[in-house]
Every structure is written in structure tokens, then in C-alpha cells.
N, C-alpha and C positions, 0 to 999 in steps of 0.2 A: 616464278610461274607454277613450278610444281607445289611449292609451299602454299601458294594462294588457292589452286584450284583443287588439290588432292590432299596434302598433308595437314594443313590448319583445320579444314572442315572435318576430317577424321579425328584429329586429336580432340577438338571440342565437342564433337559428337559423343566420343567416348566419355569424356569428363563430364558432360551434361547427364548422360545416362547413368553413370557411376553414381553422380550425386542424388539422381533420382531413385535409384534402387538401394539406397543406404550404404554406399560406400563398398559395393561388392563388384570389383572389376571382372571377375569370371562372368557373372550374370550379365554385365555391361557388354562384354564381348559377344555373349550368346544373342542378345537383344539385337546389338548392332548388326550382326550377321544376318538375323532374320529381316531386319529392315533392307539390307543390301539385296537380300534374296527377293525381297517384294518389290524394291525399285525396279530390279533388273528381271522381274517376271515376263515382261512382254518379250524381252530378248530371249529368255528361255523357252517360251512357247513358240518363238520363231525357230529356234534350233530343233525342237521337237517336231514341228511341222516340216522343217527341211529334211530332217532324218527319214520321217515317214514317206515323204514324197520321194527321196533317193530310193528307198526300198521298193516302192511301187514301180518306179521307172526301171530299176534292174530286173524287175520280174516281167517287163513288158515284153511283147513279141519283138518290137523294134530294136529293143537293146539286145536281146538274145541274138536277133539275126545279124547285128552289127559285130557281136562277138564271133560269130562263125565266119561271116564274109571276110573280115580284116584280120583274123587270128594271126597271119603271118607278116602283117604290115601295122607294127605299133603305133607309128607315126600317122598313118591314115586313119587308124582306129580312134586315136585321141581326137583328130579333127572331126570326125562324124559324130564323136561323143559330143563335143562341143557344140555341134549343129543341133543334135538332139536336145542339149539343154536349153538351147535358145528358143526351140520350136515348143517345149513345154513350159516355159518361162521359169527354169530352175537355175539358181546361182549356186554353183558348187562351194563357193566361199561362205556362204550365209550361214552354215553351222557352225564356223570357226568364229563368228563375232563375239558371241558370249565369252568364250575362252580368252580372246584378246583383251575384251573389256576387263576380265577379271585379273589380268597381270598387274595393271597399276593400282588395283585394290590391294592386291596382296602386298606389293612393296610398300604402299602407303600405310597399310594397317600395321606392318612390321615397323615402320618408322614411328608411327603414332604410339603403339604399344611401348616401344623403347624410350620415347620421350616422355610419355605420361607417366611411367614409373621412375622418374628421376628420383635420386636421393641425395647426391652430393651436391654442394654449393654450384659447381659448375654445371652439372646437369640440369639443376632447377633453374639456373639463368637461362640455359638454352630453352627450356620449356616455357619459361615466361614470354619468350619471343612469339610463341605460337598460340597463345591463350587470348581468346575474345574476352572483352570487358564483362560481359554477363556471367562468366564462369566464377563462381565464390572461390576465393583464394584459401578458404579454410580447408578445403578438400585436399590440399597438396601438403605434404607427399601422400600419394594414394597407397592403400593397403593392397599389396601384391599378392596376398595369399588367397588361394581357391581351392577348396577341398585339401588335398596333400600337396599342392603345388605352389611354387612361386612363379607367378606368370611371367616374370621378367627373365627367367633362366630356362634352359632346356629341361623338359620334364623327365623325371625318373621315379619309378616307385620302387621303394625299397621294404622288402617284407621281412618280418622278423627272423624268418629262418634262413634269408639270404641276405644278411645285412650288408655284405660288400658288393652286391650285384644289384644295379639299378635297372628296373625294367622299363623301357620305353613304351608304356602303354599306349599313349596318343599317337606315337610314330607307327605303331602296328596299326591303329584305327585309321589313321590318315591313309596308309598304303591300302588296305582292304576297301575302305570307303571310296577311295579315288578310282581304284580298279573296277568296281561295281558301277560307279557312276558313268565311266568311260564306256563300259559294256552297254549301258542303257542309251547312251547319247550319240555313240559313233555308229554311222550306218555301215552295213556290209559293203564290201567293194566287189564288184564282179571279175575284175580282172587281177591277174597274179601279182602285179607290181603294187596296185593299190592295196590289195589285201595284206601283202607283207609290211607295208608302211603303216596300215592300221594296227598290225600286231606290234610293230616296233612302239609305236605312240602309245598303245595300251599297256606296255611294260615300262616305257620311258617316264611318261607322267606320273604314275604311283610312287616309283623310285625317287624321282626329282623332288616331288612335295615331301616324301619321306625323309629325304635327306634335310630339306629345310625344317622339318618339324624335329628331327633328331638333333640338329646343331643350333637352332635359333630359338628365341623366346618361346615358351610353352603357350603364350597367349596367341601366337600365330597357329601353332598346331591346333589349339582349341576352335579357332576359326575355320581351319580346314574341315576338321571333323563335323562341325555343326553344318557348315555350308554343303558339304556332300551329303550328308543325310537329309538335309531340306531339299535338295535338288533330286534325290531318289524318292522322297515323299511326294515332291511335286508332279514327278513323272508317273508315279502309281496312281495318283489321283486321277489321271486321265483315263484309267482303266486299260491302258494298252501294254501294261509291262508283261514281259515274256520271262517267266521264271525260269524255264528250261535254258533260255539263253543266258539269263543272269548268272546261273549256277555253273554253267559250262565253261570250260578252260580252253576251247578251241576258238 
């Protein structure tokens, strides 16, 4: 099921785009990422709408009154908040849907990148099990070089004056861009527990994706960076971006 629904379409989409772009796997990943963002745009817009609705609700008199009335009874406060959610037609889980959908895309892309960059006879045999008939066999094996990177290996930049120290440029960009994306997409929480959870996630997600970018194939890190930047651009296009909030560390 995983191969049929996720892995095989991703492998063949990457190979098809790679062939279309003149055997440039880095550009293929960038274009593929843009297509993924385009397909999931309705979900992204839903998440942005959910974030805005959450912000408006937390600024309402009804919400503030609940915080004051039940400040000493957390269980009752949560019950009343859920009632308020139902009254205004807000689903607190709706903002999480795009993130949940992105997880199989991340794992699928990693599997697709690793398989597409097959070089050994065993790896090429495994790749052949996932290729559709319309993909020309002449493009295999793929050219894994993009700029200074081997997209099948973790990315490191070696400068002439620091020949023994590899700088993980993409990892740094992944951490920074993920942090900024989370700042834009995550609504503020009015209660202390929710605010603390938001801060933990704001720290946890950039570090987790940064770890993936540092240890796994740089093709995956390239996907993270492009995806995050496109998400920020999409949000900025709505005209609702708050640069003070974006640049603050609170």
C-alpha cells in the first residue's frame, strides 16, 4: 500500500521531472516541492484561516471572560472552551492537518531520493521495482550532483580556508526557515499550558527537521528549505504577515 500510494508516484514524478529538466536532480526536487505546495494549497489556506480565526476568538470578550471566570478550575475552563469552539464553528485540530499530511510526504520523499540515486547493482535492481514503464531507462543512473552537493549524501560545505570543517549550510537554513514558518502558522494560546506547549513545539520542530537535514540525504534538506520558503511566501501573499511577530523570539 505504501509503495503504491506514496513511494512509487514520488519516485516516478521525480524521475519524470528530472528527465524533463535535462538531468538536474536538484532542480527536479525544487520543482517537485513547488508542485506539492500547489497541490496542498487548499489545506495551507485552511490552516491560515484557522490560525486567524483562533486569534480573533482569543481576543473576544467571551474568551477573556472564560479565562477570568474559570482561572482556578482548569478542567471546567477546558470544557467551556470546547463549548465556545462549537458555538463559533471552530475545530482546534484543523490547523494541524497540513502538518500531519506533510509527514508521509517527508518519509516518501526520503525513500524516493534514496532509491532514485541508486548506483550499485543491488540498488538499481530495487529501483527497477518502482519505475513505471513510461520512464526512459536511459536516465538511470541519475546525476546526483547539484551545485556543490551530492544529493544522496548529507550536505556539507568545505571552504578553502577551512578544508577540514564541513559547514551544514542546508541544516542551518532548515532550522531557521522552519522556526519562522512555525511563528507564522502557529496561533497564540491564551492559557499558560497551551502557550508552553506552543513554545516547546516551536523549538522541537526546527531541531527535529534540522537533525533530519544534518544526518540524511541533502535532497531531503533541499526539500525542507524550499517548502518552508514557499510556505512563508504564500503566507506573505495574503498581506497578513506580522514582521514584528516574525522577528521576535518571545
